[in-house]
C-alpha positions in Angstrom: 37.1 -0.7 82.9 37.1 -2.9 79.4 38.3 -6.7 79.9 38.4 -9.6 77.1 38.3 -13.2 78.0 38.2 -16.4 76.7 36.8 -19.4 78.4 37.9 -22.4 77.0 36.7 -26.6 78.3 37.5 -30.0 75.8 34.1 -29.9 75.0 33.3 -26.6 74.8 29.4 -27.4 75.8 28.6 -27.0 79.2 31.4 -25.1 81.2 32.7 -22.8 78.9 29.1 -21.2 78.6 28.4 -21.2 82.1 32.1 -19.6 83.1 31.5 -16.9 80.0 28.0 -16.3 81.7 29.9 -16.1 85.0 32.4 -13.2 83.6 29.8 -11.4 82.1 27.6 -11.1 84.6 30.5 -10.2 87.6 31.8 -7.6 85.3 28.5 -6.1 84.8 27.9 -6.0 88.8 31.2 -4.5 88.7 30.5 -2.3 86.3 33.0 -2.7 83.5 32.5 -4.0 79.8 33.8 -7.2 78.8 33.7 -9.3 75.7 34.3 -13.5 75.9 35.4 -15.4 73.2 34.1 -19.2 74.1 36.0 -22.5 72.7 35.0 -26.0 72.7 35.2 -28.6 70.0 32.0 -27.2 67.9 35.3 -23.8 67.2 35.1 -20.2 68.2 32.0 -18.4 69.2 31.6 -14.9 69.5 35.3 -14.0 68.3 37.2 -11.3 70.1 38.6 -9.3 67.1 41.9 -7.3 67.2 40.2 -4.0 68.4 38.4 -5.5 71.0 41.5 -6.5 72.4 43.9 -3.1 71.6 40.9 -1.5 73.9 40.9 -3.8 76.9 42.9 -3.1 80.0 43.2 -6.7 80.6 42.4 -10.1 79.4 41.2 -13.3 81.2 41.9 -16.5 80.3 39.7 -19.5 81.6 40.5 -22.7 80.4 41.3 -26.4 80.8 42.8 -26.3 77.3 45.3 -25.3 75.2 45.0 -21.4 74.3 46.7 -18.9 72.0 48.1 -16.4 74.5 49.7 -14.5 71.7 47.0 -12.5 70.9 47.0 -11.0 74.3 51.3 -10.0 74.2 50.6 -6.3 75.0 47.8 -6.2 77.7 48.0 -7.6 81.3 47.2 -11.8 81.5 45.1 -13.3 83.7 45.3 -17.2 83.2 42.7 -19.2 85.5 40.5 -23.0 85.0 37.2 -22.5 83.8 36.4 -24.3 87.3 38.1 -20.6 88.3 35.1 -19.2 86.2 32.3 -21.3 87.0 33.2 -21.1 91.2 35.7 -18.3 92.2 35.0 -15.5 89.3 34.4 -13.0 92.0 38.1 -14.1 92.5 39.3 -14.2 89.0 38.3 -10.9 88.7 39.7 -9.4 91.4 42.9 -10.4 89.6 42.1 -9.0 86.3 41.4 -5.8 87.7 44.6 -5.8 89.9 46.5 -6.9 86.8 44.6 -3.8 84.6 45.8 -1.9 87.1 49.6 -3.1 87.3 51.9 -3.2 84.6 51.6 -4.2 81.3 53.7 -6.7 81.2 52.5 -8.6 84.0 50.9 -12.2 83.9 48.8 -13.0 86.7 48.2 -17.2 87.2 45.5 -18.2 89.8 46.1 -21.4 91.8 42.9 -22.1 93.9 44.7 -25.1 95.2 47.3 -22.6 97.1 44.9 -22.1 100.3 44.1 -26.0 100.4 47.4 -27.0 100.4 49.1 -24.6 102.7 49.4 -27.3 105.7 50.5 -29.9 103.0 53.9 -31.2 101.7 53.3 -31.6 97.7 55.0 -35.1 98.4 54.1 -36.1 101.3 51.5 -39.4 101.1 48.8 -38.1 102.9 48.0 -35.3 100.0 46.7 -36.9 97.1 45.0 -35.3 93.3 41.9 -37.1 91.1 39.4 -37.3 94.2 38.5 -41.1 96.2 40.1 -44.1 94.8 37.1 -45.5 96.3 34.9 -43.8 94.2 37.1 -44.8 91.3 35.5 -47.0 88.4 38.7 -49.6 88.7 37.4 -50.0 92.5 33.7 -50.3 91.9 34.5 -52.7 89.1 36.9 -54.6 91.7 33.3 -54.7 94.4 30.9 -55.9 91.2 32.9 -58.8 89.6 34.1 -60.1 93.5 
């Protein structure tokens, strides 16, 4: 199979590069071709051409910033975070393979938090996003100044 991908993070320095490298290595390991465009603060690197996209079986967008999906209207699209490309590239590639074999109008969104939140009501007070408050900058400053 042939894939195209876009990786993007707000700064575009480390995570975008790592995600792109992981996608390239995983595709190669599975015997697929892939071309990855990296977007960041410095612009786009290794830009995808219209021919690259037209020849692809599916597209992957692994981004924590806004990436235009207009270019990928005619092929299956898998959307995940840059964290997915860095930490769960196998899952992201599995979704892309599934999308490539399915309907061309399919858009798959990878939700890696789904398994973690299965037993919790999102509105319940015990579910918190954003990490441990005791380690926040405000909490550390309060301890320092008290």
